[in-house]
C-alpha positions in Angstrom: 0.0 0.0 0.0 1.5 3.2 -1.1 1.2 6.4 0.9 1.0 9.8 -0.6 3.6 12.2 0.6 2.3 14.5 3.2 2.2 18.1 2.0 4.2 20.4 4.4 2.1 23.0 6.2 1.6 26.2 4.4 3.7 29.1 5.8 2.7 32.7 5.7 5.1 35.0 4.0 7.3 37.1 6.3 5.8 40.4 5.1 2.4 39.2 6.3 3.7 38.4 9.8 5.4 41.8 9.9 2.2 43.6 8.9 0.1 41.7 11.5 2.7 42.4 14.2 2.8 46.1 13.2 -1.0 46.4 13.2 -1.2 44.7 16.6 1.4 47.0 18.1 -0.2 50.1 16.6 -3.6 49.2 18.1 -1.9 48.4 21.4 -0.1 51.8 21.3 -3.4 53.7 20.7 -5.1 51.8 23.6 -2.2 52.4 25.9 -2.0 56.1 25.0 -5.7 56.5 25.8 -5.3 54.6 29.0 -2.4 56.8 30.2 -4.3 59.9 29.1 -7.4 59.0 31.0 -9.5 61.6 29.3 -13.2 60.6 28.9 -13.0 61.1 25.1 -9.9 58.9 24.5 -10.1 56.0 26.9 -9.9 52.6 25.2 -13.6 51.9 25.0 -14.0 55.1 22.8 -12.6 53.1 19.9 -16.0 51.6 19.6 -18.0 54.8 19.2 -15.6 57.7 18.4 -12.4 56.1 17.2 -11.1 59.4 15.7 -10.6 60.8 19.2 -8.1 58.2 20.5 -6.4 57.8 17.1 -6.0 61.6 16.7 -4.5 61.7 20.2 -2.1 58.9 19.5 -1.2 60.0 15.9 1.9 62.2 16.8 3.3 59.2 18.8 2.5 56.9 15.9 4.4 59.1 13.5 7.4 59.3 15.8 7.4 55.5 16.5 7.2 54.9 12.7 10.3 57.1 12.2 12.2 55.2 15.0 11.1 51.8 13.6 12.5 52.7 10.2 15.8 53.8 11.8 16.2 50.9 14.4 14.2 48.2 12.6 13.0 47.1 16.0 9.3 47.2 16.6 8.9 47.0 20.4 11.9 49.2 21.0 10.5 52.0 18.8 7.1 52.1 20.3 8.5 51.5 23.8 10.7 54.7 23.5 7.7 56.7 22.4 5.6 55.4 25.3 8.4 56.4 27.7 8.4 59.9 26.3 4.6 60.1 26.5 4.8 58.9 30.1 7.1 61.8 31.0 4.8 64.3 29.3 1.8 63.0 31.1 3.7 63.0 34.4 4.7 66.6 33.9 1.1 67.4 33.0 -0.2 65.8 36.2 2.3 68.0 38.2 1.1 71.1 36.4 -2.6 70.3 37.0 -1.9 69.6 40.6 0.0 72.9 41.1 -1.6 75.3 38.7 -5.0 73.8 37.9 -4.4 73.8 34.1 -3.0 71.2 31.7 0.1 71.6 29.6 -0.1 74.2 26.9 2.2 74.8 23.9 3.7 77.8 25.7 4.9 75.6 28.6 7.5 74.0 26.4 9.3 77.3 26.2 10.4 76.5 29.8 12.7 73.8 28.5 15.1 76.4 27.3 15.0 78.1 30.7 16.2 75.1 32.7 19.9 76.0 32.2 19.2 79.6 33.1 18.2 78.9 36.7 14.8 77.6 35.9 15.6 74.1 37.2 16.0 75.4 40.7 12.5 76.9 40.5 10.8 74.0 38.9 12.5 71.3 41.0 10.3 72.3 43.9 7.3 70.9 42.0 8.8 67.4 41.5 7.4 64.5 43.5 9.1 63.7 46.7 8.2 60.0 46.6 11.0 57.7 45.1 8.5 55.5 43.2 8.1 57.7 40.1 11.8 57.9 39.7 12.2 54.1 40.2 9.5 53.6 37.6 11.3 55.8 35.2 14.5 53.9 35.8 12.7 50.6 35.2 11.3 51.9 31.9 14.7 52.9 30.8 16.1 49.5 31.7 13.4 47.9 29.6 14.2 50.1 26.6 17.8 49.2 26.9 16.9 45.5 27.1 14.8 45.8 23.9 17.7 47.5 22.1 20.0 44.6 23.2 17.8 41.6 22.7 14.9 42.3 20.3 15.4 40.9 16.8 14.9 43.3 13.9 11.5 43.3 12.3 12.7 44.8 9.0 15.5 43.7 6.8 18.6 45.8 6.6 18.5 46.3 2.9 15.2 47.4 1.3 16.3 49.1 -1.8 15.7 52.6 -0.5 12.1 51.8 0.7 13.0 52.4 4.3 14.6 55.7 3.5 11.6 56.9 1.5 9.1 55.8 4.1 11.1 57.3 6.9 11.4 60.6 5.0 7.6 60.8 4.5 6.9 60.0 8.1 9.5 62.5 9.4 8.1 65.2 7.1 4.6 64.6 8.3 5.7 64.7 12.0 7.7 67.9 11.4 4.8 69.6 9.7 2.6 68.7 12.6 5.1 70.1 15.1 5.6 73.3 13.1 1.8 73.8 12.9 1.2 73.5 9.2 -2.4 74.6 8.7 -3.3 71.5 6.7 -3.5 69.6 10.0 -6.4 71.8 11.1 -8.6 69.6 8.9 -8.3 66.9 11.7 -7.4 69.0 14.7 -10.3 71.4 15.1 -13.4 71.8 17.2 -15.7 70.3 14.5 -13.9 67.0 14.2 -12.7 66.8 17.8 -13.6 68.8 21.0 -12.1 72.3 21.4 -13.0 74.8 24.1 -10.7 77.8 23.7 -11.7 79.1 27.2 -11.0 75.7 28.9 -7.8 73.8 28.2 -8.8 71.3 30.9 -12.1 70.5 29.2 -10.4 70.2 25.8 -7.8 67.8 27.1 -10.4 65.8 29.0 -12.5 65.2 25.9 -10.0 65.2 23.0 -6.9 64.0 24.9 -3.9 66.0 26.2 -1.9 65.5 23.0 -4.7 66.5 20.7 -5.4 69.5 22.9 -1.8 70.6 22.7 -1.9 70.4 18.9 -5.1 72.2 18.6 -4.0 75.1 20.9 -0.8 75.3 18.9 -2.5 75.2 15.5 -5.2 77.7 16.4 -3.5 80.0 18.9 0.2 79.3 19.0 1.6 80.8 15.8 2.2 84.5 15.5 -0.2 87.2 16.5 -2.5 89.7 14.8 -0.7 92.6 13.1 -2.2 95.9 14.0 -3.6 98.0 11.2 -2.2 101.4 11.8 -4.6 103.0 9.4 -7.6 101.6 11.3 -6.1 102.7 14.6 -5.5 106.2 13.4 -9.0 106.4 11.9 -10.6 105.3 15.1 -8.7 107.9 17.2 -9.6 110.5 14.6 -13.3 109.5 14.7 -13.4 110.1 18.5 -11.1 113.1 18.4 -13.4 115.6 19.9 -15.0 113.5 22.7 -11.6 112.1 23.5 -10.1 115.6 23.9 -13.1 116.5 26.1 -12.5 113.6 28.5 -8.7 114.2 28.7 -9.3 117.9 29.5 -11.7 117.2 32.3 -10.4 118.6 35.6 -9.3 116.1 38.2 -11.7 115.5 41.1 -11.2 117.8 44.0 -10.2 116.7 47.4 -8.3 113.6 48.5 -8.2 110.7 46.2 -10.2 107.8 47.6 -8.8 104.4 48.8 -9.9 101.9 46.2 -10.8 98.3 47.1 -11.5 95.9 44.2 -12.9 92.5 45.2 -12.7 89.8 42.5 -15.2 87.3 44.0 -14.5 83.7 42.9 -17.2 82.2 40.7 -19.8 84.8 42.0 -23.0 85.3 40.1 -26.6 86.1 41.0 -28.6 82.8 41.3 -31.8 84.5 40.4 -30.9 84.1 36.7 -31.5 80.3 37.2 -35.0 78.8 36.9 -36.2 77.8 40.3 -34.2 80.6 42.0 -36.0 83.6 40.4 -37.2 84.8 43.8 -34.3 83.5 45.9 -32.3 85.7 48.4 -28.8 84.3 48.4 -27.2 87.7 47.7 -29.2 90.2 49.9 -26.2 92.6 50.4 -25.5 92.8 46.7 -29.1 93.7 46.0 -29.2 96.2 48.8 -26.0 97.9 47.8 -27.0 97.9 44.1 -29.7 100.4 45.2 -27.0 102.7 46.4 -24.5 102.5 43.5 -23.8 101.4 39.9 -24.3 97.8 39.0 -25.4 95.5 36.2 -24.5 92.5 34.2 -20.8 91.8 33.5 -19.7 90.0 30.4 -16.5 88.0 30.9 -14.2 86.0 28.6 -14.3 82.7 30.3 -16.6 80.1 31.9 -16.1 77.6 34.7 -12.4 78.4 35.1 -9.7 80.6 33.7 -10.0 83.2 36.4 -6.9 85.0 35.2 -8.6 85.8 31.9 -11.2 88.0 33.6 -8.5 89.3 36.0 -6.2 90.2 33.2 -8.9 92.2 31.4 -9.9 94.0 34.6 -6.3 95.0 35.4 -5.2 96.0 31.9 -8.4 97.1 30.1 -7.3 94.9 27.2 -10.0 92.6 25.7 -8.7 89.1 25.2 -11.0 88.8 22.2 -8.2 90.5 20.3 -5.4 88.1 21.5 -6.3 84.7 20.2 -2.8 83.4 21.1 -3.1 84.6 24.7 -5.4 82.0 26.2 -3.8 82.0 29.7 -2.2 85.5 29.8 -0.2 85.2 33.1 1.4 82.0 31.8 2.2 83.2 28.3 3.2 86.9 28.8 6.8 87.6 28.1 6.6 91.4 28.6 8.7 92.8 31.4 6.1 95.5 31.9 2.4 95.6 30.9 0.3 98.8 30.6 -2.3 98.6 33.3 -4.7 100.3 35.6 -2.2 99.7 38.3 0.5 101.8 36.6 -2.0 104.7 36.1 -2.8 104.6 39.8 0.9 104.4 40.6 1.5 107.6 38.6 -1.1 109.3 40.8 0.6 108.4 44.0 -1.4 105.3 44.9 0.2 102.5 46.9 -0.9 99.4 45.0 -1.4 96.0 46.7 -2.5 92.7 45.4 -4.1 90.4 48.0 -4.9 86.7 47.6 -5.1 83.9 50.2 -3.4 81.3 48.1 0.0 80.2 46.8 1.6 83.2 44.9 2.9 80.8 42.3 -0.5 79.7 41.3 -1.3 81.1 37.9 2.2 82.6 37.9 0.7 85.6 39.8 4.0 86.7 41.4 5.7 87.4 38.1 2.5 88.7 36.5 1.8 91.2 39.3 5.3 92.6 39.0 4.8 93.1 35.3 1.5 94.8 35.9 3.1 97.2 38.4 1.9 96.2 41.8 4.0 97.5 44.7 3.4 94.4 46.8 1.6 91.1 46.8 0.1 89.8 50.1 -0.3 86.1 49.5 -1.2 83.1 51.7 2.0 83.0 53.7 1.4 86.7 54.8 -2.0 85.9 56.3 -2.3 85.1 60.0 -1.5 81.5 60.8 -4.9 81.1 62.3 -6.8 82.5 59.2 -10.0 80.5 59.0 -10.6 78.0 56.2 -14.0 77.0 54.8 -14.0 73.9 52.7 -10.8 73.4 50.7 -9.7 77.1 50.7 -9.3 80.2 52.9 -12.6 81.7 54.0 -13.7 85.0 52.5 -13.9 86.4 56.0 -10.1 86.1 56.3 -9.8 88.1 53.0 -12.0 90.9 54.4 -10.0 90.9 57.6 -6.8 91.3 55.7 -8.2 94.1 53.5 -9.1 96.0 56.6 -5.7 95.3 58.1 -3.9 96.7 55.1 -5.9 99.9 54.9 -4.1 102.8 56.6 -5.6 105.9 58.2 -2.8 108.1 56.8 -0.3 108.3 54.0 -0.8 107.9 50.3 -4.1 106.6 48.9 -4.3 102.8 48.5 -5.4 100.5 45.7 -6.1 97.0 47.0 -6.9 94.3 44.5 -8.3 91.3 46.5 -8.9 87.9 45.0 -11.2 85.6 46.9 -10.9 81.9 46.8 -13.5 80.3 49.2 -16.1 79.6 46.4 -13.5 77.9 44.2 -14.4 74.4 43.0 -14.4 71.5 43.4 -17.7 71.7 45.2 -17.7 68.2 46.7 -15.5 69.2 49.5 -17.2 69.4 52.9 -17.6 73.0 54.1 -17.1 74.1 57.7 -20.9 74.1 58.5 -22.5 71.1 56.7 -25.9 71.7 58.3 -26.0 75.2 56.8 -25.1 73.8 53.4 -27.7 70.9 53.6 -30.5 73.3 54.4 -30.2 75.0 51.0 -33.1 74.1 48.6 -32.3 73.2 45.0 -34.6 73.3 41.9 -36.6 70.2 41.1 -34.8 67.5 39.3 -31.3 68.3 40.6 -30.3 65.3 42.7 -27.3 63.3 44.0 -23.9 64.8 43.5 -25.2 67.7 41.4 -27.4 68.7 44.3 -24.5 68.5 46.8 -22.3 70.6 44.5 -24.9 73.3 43.9 -25.7 73.5 47.6 -22.0 73.8 48.5 -21.5 76.6 45.9 -24.5 78.5 47.2 -23.3 78.1 50.7 -20.0 79.8 49.8 -21.4 82.7 47.8 -23.7 83.4 50.7 -20.5 84.1 52.6 -19.1 86.1 49.8 -22.2 88.3 49.8 -22.0 88.6 53.6 -18.4 89.7 53.4 -19.3 92.3 50.8 -21.8 93.8 53.2 -19.3 93.7 56.1 -16.6 95.4 54.0 -18.8 98.2 52.8 -20.2 98.8 56.3 -16.6 99.1 57.8 -15.4 101.4 55.0 -18.4 103.7 55.6 -17.2 104.4 59.1 -13.7 105.6 58.0 -12.7 109.2 57.7 -10.8 108.6 54.5 -12.9 108.4 51.3 -13.2 105.0 49.7 -14.6 103.2 46.7 -15.5 99.5 46.3 -15.7 97.6 43.1 -17.0 94.1 43.4 -17.5 91.5 40.6 -17.6 87.8 39.8 -14.8 86.4 37.6 -17.0 83.8 35.9 -19.9 81.4 36.4 -18.9 78.1 38.2 -18.8 74.9 36.3 -22.1 73.4 37.5 -23.0 72.3 34.0 -25.4 69.5 34.9 -27.4 71.8 37.2 -27.6 74.4 34.5 -28.9 71.9 32.0 -31.5 70.4 34.3 -32.8 73.7 35.7 -32.2 76.1 32.8 -31.9 79.9 32.8 -34.7 82.5 33.0 -33.7 84.1 29.7 -33.7 80.7 27.9 -30.1 81.0 26.8 -27.4 78.5 27.4 -24.8 78.6 30.2 -22.1 80.1 28.1 -24.2 83.1 27.3 -25.0 84.0 30.9 -23.4 87.2 32.3 -22.0 87.7 35.8 -22.6 90.7 38.0 -20.7 93.8 39.2 -21.1 96.6 41.6 -19.4 100.0 42.1 -20.2 101.9 45.3 -18.9 104.7 47.5 -19.6 103.5 51.0 -19.8 107.0 52.5 -21.8 108.5 49.7 -24.7 106.4 48.4 -26.3 107.5 45.2 -29.5 106.8 43.3 -29.2 103.4 41.6 -27.6 103.3 38.1 -28.0 100.1 36.0 -25.2 99.6 33.5 -24.3 96.3 31.7 -20.6 96.2 30.7 -17.6 93.9 30.2 -14.6 93.1 32.4 -12.2 94.9 30.1 -14.2 98.2 30.5 -14.1 98.1 34.3 -10.8 100.0 34.8 -12.0 102.9 32.6 -15.2 103.0 34.6 -13.3 103.0 37.9 -10.9 105.8 36.8 -13.9 107.8 35.7 -15.5 107.4 39.1 -12.3 108.4 40.9 -11.8 111.5 38.7 -8.6 110.4 36.9 -9.0 111.3 33.3 -5.5 111.6 31.9 -5.0 108.1 30.3 -6.0 108.3 26.7 -6.5 104.6 26.3 -8.8 104.2 29.2 -10.7 107.3 28.1 -11.1 105.7 24.6 -12.5 102.5 26.1 -15.3 104.4 27.7 -16.2 105.9 24.3 -16.2 102.7 22.3 -17.2 100.4 25.1 -21.0 100.6 25.0 -20.9 99.4 21.4 -18.5 96.5 22.0 -19.3 95.3 25.6 -21.8 92.6 24.6 -19.3 91.0 22.2 -17.8 89.4 25.4 -21.2 87.8 26.0 -19.8 84.3 25.7 -16.3 82.8 25.7 -15.2 82.5 22.1 -18.2 84.5 20.8 -18.2 85.1 17.0 -17.3 88.5 15.6 -20.0 90.9 14.5 -21.6 90.5 11.1 -19.3 91.4 8.2 -19.8 94.9 6.8 -21.5 96.4 9.8 -20.4 99.4 11.7 -19.9 97.3 14.8 -17.6 95.0 12.8 -15.5 98.0 11.7 -15.3 99.3 15.2 -14.3 95.9 16.5 -11.5 95.5 14.0 -10.2 99.0 14.7 -10.3 98.4 18.5 -8.3 95.1 17.9 -5.5 97.1 16.4 -5.7 99.7 19.2 -5.3 96.9 21.8 -2.4 95.3 19.9 -0.6 98.6 19.8 -1.4 99.1 23.5 0.1 95.8 24.5 3.2 96.5 22.4 3.7 99.8 24.1 3.4 101.8 20.8 -0.1 103.2 21.1 1.1 106.4 22.9 3.2 107.3 19.8 -0.1 107.7 17.9 -2.1 109.6 20.4 0.0 112.8 20.5 -0.4 113.2 16.7 -4.1 113.4 17.1 -4.1 115.3 20.4 -1.5 117.8 19.3 -3.3 120.8 20.7 -2.9 119.5 24.2 0.6 118.0 23.8 1.9 120.3 26.4 -0.4 119.0 29.1 1.2 116.4 31.4 -1.5 113.9 30.9 -1.3 113.8 27.1 1.4 111.2 26.9 1.9 108.9 29.9 5.5 108.6 31.0 7.4 105.4 30.5 6.1 102.8 33.0 8.4 102.4 36.0 9.9 99.1 37.0 7.6 97.2 39.4 8.9 97.3 43.0 9.8 94.0 44.5 8.6 94.9 48.0 6.4 92.2 49.4 6.8 89.8 46.5 
């Protein structure tokens, strides 16, 4: 009986195995990148319903790994090295979020060049003290070295130029992405992915950290608007007569008042929410509004980004005109910045910033020096027994410190106080839980949303009480005083807003905050005025009786037409061809020139008849004093 020879098993060709191995590692890399990222939009399960999010977040790493694979010919080594780099980036991001409350931004990578200039000494204080992260990094390095030593090559050494060609294509694609070539905006934009210009944290959480970095770089990181000198000159010429009239107004008689500005964390009037139309969470605000000027306040941020509103208030510059300045205190490179503070310095004011938190948070120490403050009273300067409420220092401690700083003699004082008690997260137990739990919430808001809304309302009740206490104390002083109070943005209570809704029927991004300007010793008939945060310094100087800064005078002339454009973060520009659009474009050029320090060179040409008056051209801004910083 003859037996047929057995056919040897069919073997797959090597290229097929290479392809399958490569695809498996690519998929594993995308999954691991999403796992390390942890953002809700890029976690591994998102491959099933929105695969473009995790793949877009992993794409830069895939390109780099591809280049390394074609150089080393080793599959696991190439992807392992990229995962190690990603791990370091995500570790640094975690440190930044923990210390500054914001994720990495493209501007942060400028710090790499500063490490050899003394920056390492500063940044080393933020490194973890536990040995485990460093041991983990060493273990990862050892694994990479082992891969280099023992992993067999996946690709042949000689490919007839195919490796060189493929490597060149991948390297060119990666380089174009890093350089911000606009073609990449077809993938990395808010229509394909998730982009909230006013919230880097939300962008990173939904689109992934790496996608967020790329989108911020593509849309806001390259260059800046060039001012149109013709438009700027025309705007100044159009307002020539009223601008002259304002600049020539006589200064207010008598002693200049002490000025206290309170930037109240996340403060807004709850009566704009359905279910709270007739609530009384802010009785002092409502009472004092009947004795001063108040209204809605349009701000350039929502849920976070306090320094955006703060920057506008202190400089009078609208961030609408600076797309690349998403987080001004972290991105500013100017040694001096034109500001309300510098104008008051020139009029003899002692200028003090006050905040019961770490001065490094939001880079305020450096920013306040650039803005011209004489001193910065931060957390370490408060009494050791200053009360806390929830996670942060109580607003009562801030009021105590304001009153402690005010002097009964000497130069007039400008105190810019930043509260923090009402800062999120709102799942932290407050000092008096029974008081918090007694707060009613609109129907349908339950569970964690209910707890967070109650906690927030508990804290702003204290903010309102401290406003009342501050004004009452200032009313008893012999020295004149002025109080400006405003909320920096609405808190991020998105679920509660969506469940309850707003009285005006608009969404949460369109809701305005509130502001109040009052002279404690001289109540007036109530004045209602809706405005924007970048117009507050001009309003304040007008109230004080200081009229000699041409820029702030100009903001008061154009402000009424432009204030509502700050209605929502990232609001679109006015309709093309309208007078408001022309005014907006001209004011953009004015602000660019103001930031660059070149606006004053235009003003004397238009205001020539009063060029001999001291207030025509402001003197060069002095260097900020280091006292108290």
